[in-house]
Steps between C-alpha positions, in 0.01 A plus 500: 500500500461878485406662171800681361595734227845445337731741326855510382758226469805382687741790489782666682319503832317268736132425423253721686169415666251785558237464774209747515323637806143474636229545230768503229605265223790414276347731233550803719877452462500475118707809422772429756504132409546582129785743571683272749468216247744672260792306657345227711209259526210653703202326645207687652244293691139532606496408871231254631146655497617773259494530122482176314659290777315229695252576775588372844354517851805669655720798434771433759862603440625148542259391222594785275868438553448133418324602179806713401733215590313267261542754220873537555556128540326448160763728347780282641719777646491779759355832394518864591165595661324834526179525702277798570285542813330159564724359237798637681395321817454177305844546347656562844344183640629309192855633558484417876366146454658406161816711469633252242247627254572871523807663349424866581188650654326837442224583746287794378339722762423251774669378822493162682249638757128489569315816395202646679299602199258279307388492135170333571321819400643461145384140486152602607498785244590261218255239613220751529557657159198472280632328182158488325530645148864594544687522173739793548769550765401862522156401621648249746719778638196730537315232691797416719578854605223509753693254714858552383570877478866491389523487116836324502371221723189460280715477190720234656207288621319529167792333326370178658141540371436278197247693291499236222345236731118468507423633750817699577710344782791579719820298433531463876371256764352779708330276753834328597690827492242642743530203743883493477562876525646487849762256371571713203564820705673297760832316510561130587696538825589125495744569217839521668747439218775734377573568137864576445479609135481854358172683566376842392215663688374751247226733620318813393614816676138607544392163645496406865514123455877475570622724781829534695327322792498176294871513412608277794232239422594494129868453586411215732350302214719641221843600636626613153200719429543847356231763494414750227212739429358635172428875530145598426361150511240351739405141561448409131847619418546275192192653336561857618874515412555206255823631350657563838379163630650325201830686538519389867425137401768501235760652727440245775443190293787562258 
């Protein structure tokens, strides 16, 4: 089963499952998880091939959705689910294939479509990082900047670098993520279900991951979907605007 971090207790609202995106982990969501746990039980999971979860040979959305289903079934009742980016796609496939397990769904800055970009260059940058003698994240950042120029992206990736290991290691199965990248940026077109429950598509106003062109497709899968944007936020909206993201979650899930 997926590694998970638990917070809060049964409270006034439905339990919440948080699903991170590509190269992320449950730990990335610590602040939001802690705040949302003030009145509900909140689980944040490491997806397969990420963080402290098991390593596997695939990263398909059917497999990721099955992993999430196993977690929810172990709790014994349906949960609210929020998923970001890759985690949002996994959460959508879960809702479409196992609607009995999802009470409400929040999809953060992703749509049920295949995207033309690839993140293989980031996989290669992490894999090629010289970890010899690394003991400080600042030095890792300096070494990584030759292949990853954006400081924010470097900071995000370096959260998955375990500097306490000997030698330092990535908490990511980079070889599988490289091979499966087309699946990750794609969408499993064979999924043809409809989820009739409440869905919020929450995106960053500065992001181009969810556009008006995708509205009809979103409504085809999720007829009760509502759309909202967080001003001043990009793709990592939960990290860039955590207070606004939390407020949107509370409004929708409460």
